[in-house]
N, C-alpha and C positions, 0 to 999 in steps of 0.2 A: 319778472316772472309772474305768470297768471296763476291765480288761486281761485278755486270755486267756493262760493259761500252762499248759504241760504240767508237772504236778506229781507224776506217778507212772505206773506202768504202766497204760495204758488210762484215764488220768485227765486231764481238762481242767477247769480251774477259772477262773471269772471273779473276779478279786480287785480290790479297790479300791486305786487309787493317786491321789495328789494330781494335780490338773490341772497340766500342765507350764507352766513360765514361761521366758521368754527371758533367761537369765543370760548374762554375758559370754562371747562366743565361741560361743554356741549359738543355734540357731534352733528355733522351734516349728513343727511341720508338722502340718497336719490330714490325716490319712491317708484316702485314697480306697480303696485296695485293698492287701492284704497276702497274698502267696502262701504256701501251706503247702509247706515244703521237705522234701526227703528226710531231712535231719538232724532237723527237728522230728518227723517221723514215726517215726524211729528211737528218739528219746527216749520217745515215746508207747508204742512197742511193747516197749521194753526196761525202762523204768522207771528207767533210770540217771539220776543227778542231772543236771539240765539248767540251764545258765546262763540266767536270765530275760532277760539282755541280748540274746541271740541267738535267743530264742523268738519267731519272726516277724521274719526278716531280709531279706525280699523285698517291699519296700513302695514305694509312691509316693504323692504327695499334693501339697498346696499350702502354701507357707510363709505363716503367719498373723502371725508376729512374729519379730523378730531382736533379739539382745542386742548390747550394745556391742562394737565391734571386729570384727563380722561383715562379711566382704567376699565378693563373688562371687555371693551370692543376696540377694534382698530380698522383702519382702511381696508376695504375689500370684504369685510364681514357682511353676510346676509343677516338682517336683523328685522325685528318686529316691535311695534309699540306695546308697552305694558304699563306696569306700575312700579314705582320704586320700592326697594326694601324698606321696611320700617326704620324710622329715624333713630329710635331709641332715646329721644330727648323730649318729645312732646308729653303733655300731661297723661295722655292715655297710655303711651308706651311706658312711662315711669311707674304707672300703677300695674304694670305687668300684662297689659292687653295689646301687644304689638300687632295683633291681627286687625285692630281698629286704629292704626297710626293715623293721626289727623294730617300730618304733613304729607304722607304718601297719598292719602285719599284726596287732599286738596288738589294735588297734581293731576290725579285721574279725572277729576271733574272740571279741570280747566281754571283753577284758581291758584294764585301764588307764584313763587319764583321758578317752579319747574316747568311752566307752560310756555308754549310757543305763541307767536302772534297770529298764527293761523293753524288750520288742521291739515290733513293729508290729501286733500283734493288739490294737489300741487305737484310740480316736478321734483321738488326738493324741500326739505325742512331742516331747520336747526333746532335740536331738541336736547334737553338735559340728558346726558348720557346715562344717568341712573334709571331712566324710564325706557331704555331699549335693551334687548337681550338677543343673543345669537339664535339663529334658526337652524335646526338640525338639517343636515344634507339630505336626509331621507324624505323631507317634505318638499313638495312642489312650491313654486311661487304663489300659485293660487291658494293652496292650503295655508301657506304662511300668512297671507292676507286675511284669512278667516280664523286665525288663532285667537284673536280677541273675543269674538262672540263664543267661540268654543270654550274659552276659559271662564267666561260668564256662567256657562252651563255647568262646568266642572265645580265652580265655586258654590253655585246654588245646591247641587247634589251633596257636596261635602258638608254644607251647613245643615242639611236636612237629616233628622233622626230616622233613617231608613235601615231596616234590618234585612239580612239575607233571606231571600224568598218572598219578600213583601209584594203585594199587588199594588202597583203604582199607576195612577192615572194622570195623564198629561192633558190639560185643557188648553188647546191652541197649538196648531202645527205651523206656526211661523218659524223663522230661523232659530230662535232660542228654544221654542218648544221641541223642534226636531232634534236639537242638540241635547237638550235635557233628557229626552227619551233615551238617547243613545248613552249618555253618561250614567243614567239610572240603571240601565242594563249592565254597564261595566262595573257599577257598584254593587251588583248582586240582586237586583230586583228579580222576583220570580216570574212576574207577568207585567207587561207594559201595554196599557191601553191608551190610545190617543183619541181624543174627541175633537173633531174639526168639521165645520160645515162645508168647506170647499173640497170638491172631489179631487182636484189635482194635488192638493196638499195632503189629503188622506192617502192617495196613492204613494206619494213620496215618503210619508211615515211608514208605510208597509215596506217600502224599498230599503229603508235604513234600519229595519229590525223590529218595528212594533209587532206585538203578537196579535193585536186586534185594533181596528180603527172603527170609529162610530160616528155617524152623522147625527148630530143632536136635533136636527130638524125632522129627519125621518123617524128618529127614536127619541121622542121627548121624555119618556121614562128612562132617564139615563142609568139610574141605579140598577134597574132590572136588566137593561141592555149590557152593562158592564159585567154584571154577575154572569150573564149567559155567555159573554165573550171570554171571560177569564176562567170560567168554571169554578169560581170561588165566591162564597156568599157575601164577603165584605171587602172594602177597599181600605188598605192600610195607609196609603200616602196619596195625596193629590198635589200635583204641581200646577199652580195657577200661572200659566204663561201667556194667556190671551191679553191681560193688562186692561181689561174692561170691567167696570164696576159690577155688573150682574154676576160675573163668574166668581167673584171673591166670595160672596155668601153661598153661591152654589157649591163651591169647594167644600164648605163645612157641611152642607146638607148631604153631600156624597160620601164623605169619609166615615169610617166606622167610629163608634165611641172610643175615645182614647187614641184615635188616629192622628196623623200629622198633616197639616196644610202648609205647604211651602209657597210663599208669594214670590214670584220671579218676574212676572210681567209688570211693567211700570204703568199704573193707571194714569190717564190724562185728565181725570175729573174725580170729584169726591165719590166715595162708595159708601152705601148704607149697609150695615150688618145687623143681623138679629142676635144681639149679644146673649140673650137667654139660651139660644141654641148652642152657641159656642160654649157657654158654661155648662149646660146640661150634658153635652157630649164630652166635656173635658178635652177639647181639642188642643193639641200642642201646635203652636204656631211658629213657623220659621219664616224669615224673610232674608233676601240677599240683594246686594247691589255691588257691582264691580267684582273684585277678585283680590287674591293675594299674589305676591311675586312668585312664590314656589309653585303656584298652580299653573303658571304658563309652561313650566317644565313637565308637569303631570299631563297637561293637555297635549303637548307635543308628542309624548310617548304614546298616548292613547291613539293619536292620529297615525303615528308611524306604524303601530302594530295592527291597525285596521279596526280598532274598537270604536273610534270616532270617524265617521265618514263625512268629509267636508265637501268634496267636489260635487256630489249629487245635489247639493244646495245651490250651487253656482248657476244662476239663470243666464247671465249675459255679462259682457264686458263692453264698456263704452269709453270714448275719449272725454277729456274735460269739456269739449264743445257739445258732447251728448248728454251732459248731466241733466239739463232741463227735461228732456224727453224721458230719461231714466226715472226721475223723481215722479213725473206724471204717470208713468206706467206702474210704478210701485204703489201709487195712490189709487189706481183703478183696477189693476189686474192681480187677483189673488194667486195666479200661477207663476208670478215672478217672485222668487224667494230672496236670493242675494245677487245683487248686481254690483259688479266691481268697476271701479274707474281706473283706467290705465292713462296716466298723464303723459306717457311717452308716445301715445298714438297721435 
């Protein structure tokens, strides 16, 4: 079986792996679609060593076989990849903080006994059954393949101390920023303003429900531009979704005194902050990575009732043999948002 892996800077390889088998506690899933994530793309652009277990971690498919001891899913189920329920046994769980279970988190980042030898850029995968969950019939296969990033956004908003009616600003209209904007709306934000330099992404932000979109190049005085667009003099919450160092401190400069900055984008290099400004403004800081098991159900229902629109973010679908070109396009074209890989093609 061929598996697509990022093996160096600007390099995608199709490598041979054994066909997966349903060993105890594991299920074999025939993959229908696997999304290319920003972390996959970062590995391709940087050439830094990349764990094969997380190279392709946004997938959905159908269970074709289950090993002994598997409960919760069975052959024929449509499923998607997620995170295991908290173990209840690790030190963090025992102190009453199951939301930060170390065992479940290790599985999500490709470490420990729950991982597979490769990711979802493959026709099939054998995965610990605790990490998959059934997909609602109301969702399309394409939507199912995008539930993982949708749940990242749901988790980020749930961790952020946002109140009903708040003015929320989203910096960056990549896949996660576009999903965070929608999740913030579902959580009760009174106004959503998206800041994004690329015109195609600004248009998509408007399409999925942003009240206003701002080009930071054309409007360098962002605070004034946001106040004008929202009709409100202050910004209550800033979601930093660009994942670049300059926008981290910019988030604090924009938010009101006592407001909230939510770090969602993963910076790929160190960021400097003006600590005095953070202190003077008494900024409340939130950060998020990954998700909780229950949030996959929340995300599914938000998609099913239309509050999270996923299909507008779907730019293209390519076969395994087209992965190299897809990664190159995502590196160069800001108009590509989410490219899915179909290993059946």
